C-alpha positions in Angstrom: -5.3 1.9 3.2 -2.6 4.5 2.8 -5.0 6.7 1.2 -7.2 5.4 4.3 -5.1 6.6 7.0 -4.3 9.7 5.2 -7.8 10.5 5.1 -8.6 9.8 8.0 -6.3 12.4 9.5 -6.9 15.0 7.4 -10.8 14.8 7.9 -9.9 15.6 11.8 -7.9 18.1 11.7 -8.7 19.8 8.0 -5.6 22.2 8.5 -4.2 19.7 5.5 -3.5 21.9 2.0 -3.1 19.4 -1.2 0.0 20.8 -2.6 -2.7 22.4 -5.9 -4.3 24.9 -3.4 -1.3 25.3 -1.8 -0.4 28.9 -3.2 -3.7 30.0 -2.0 -3.0 28.6 1.7 -6.9 27.7 1.6 -8.3 24.9 0.3 -12.3 24.1 -0.4 -11.4 20.1 -0.7 -12.9 19.6 2.9 -16.4 20.9 1.4 -17.0 19.1 -1.2 -18.2 15.4 -0.8 -17.0 12.5 0.5 -16.0 11.2 -2.8 -13.6 13.9 -4.1 -12.3 14.4 -0.9 -11.7 10.3 -1.0 -10.2 11.0 -4.0 -7.8 13.9 -3.1 -7.0 11.9 -0.7 -6.2 8.9 -2.8 -4.3 10.4 -5.4 -1.8 12.6 -3.2 -1.2 9.1 -1.1 -0.1 7.8 -4.8 1.6 10.6 -5.5 3.8 9.8 -1.6 4.3 6.4 -2.1 6.3 7.3 -5.3 8.1 10.2 -3.0 6.6 13.2 -4.3 6.0 16.1 -1.1 2.7 16.1 0.6 2.9 19.3 3.2 2.3 17.6 6.1 0.8 20.7 8.5 0.5 18.6 12.1 3.1 15.8 13.4 1.7 13.0 13.2 1.3 13.9 9.2 5.2 13.9 9.3 5.2 11.1 10.8 2.5 9.4 8.2 4.4 11.2 5.2 7.7 9.3 6.8 6.2 5.8 7.1 4.9 5.8 3.6 7.8 7.2 1.7 9.5 4.0 3.4 6.7 2.0 2.4 7.6 3.3 -0.5 11.0 2.3 -1.2 10.9 -0.9 0.1 8.2 -1.8 -2.1 9.6 -0.1 -4.6 13.4 -2.1 -3.7 11.5 -5.5 -4.2 10.4 -4.9 -6.8 13.2 -3.6 -8.6 15.4 -6.3 -6.7 12.9 -8.9 -8.1 13.8 -8.1 -10.9 17.0 -8.5 -11.4 17.2 -11.8 -10.1 
């Protein structure tokens, strides 16, 4: 679900730059096939859920990043809490 929302948001604005391309300040991810675009956003969404940085560029991306980090922290806390019990 997180990947689908991030994929849609990235396709609408097309200003997000993946972390690997951030050094060049440009990306070709929006010129690639839809499969490559989706799997790129899937990869970065999974990283975001584990607490890594995504490099948000808009206010909505900042909101999504904060929401995903909180969701990932809650899921991790639940898993470790269940293991401790």
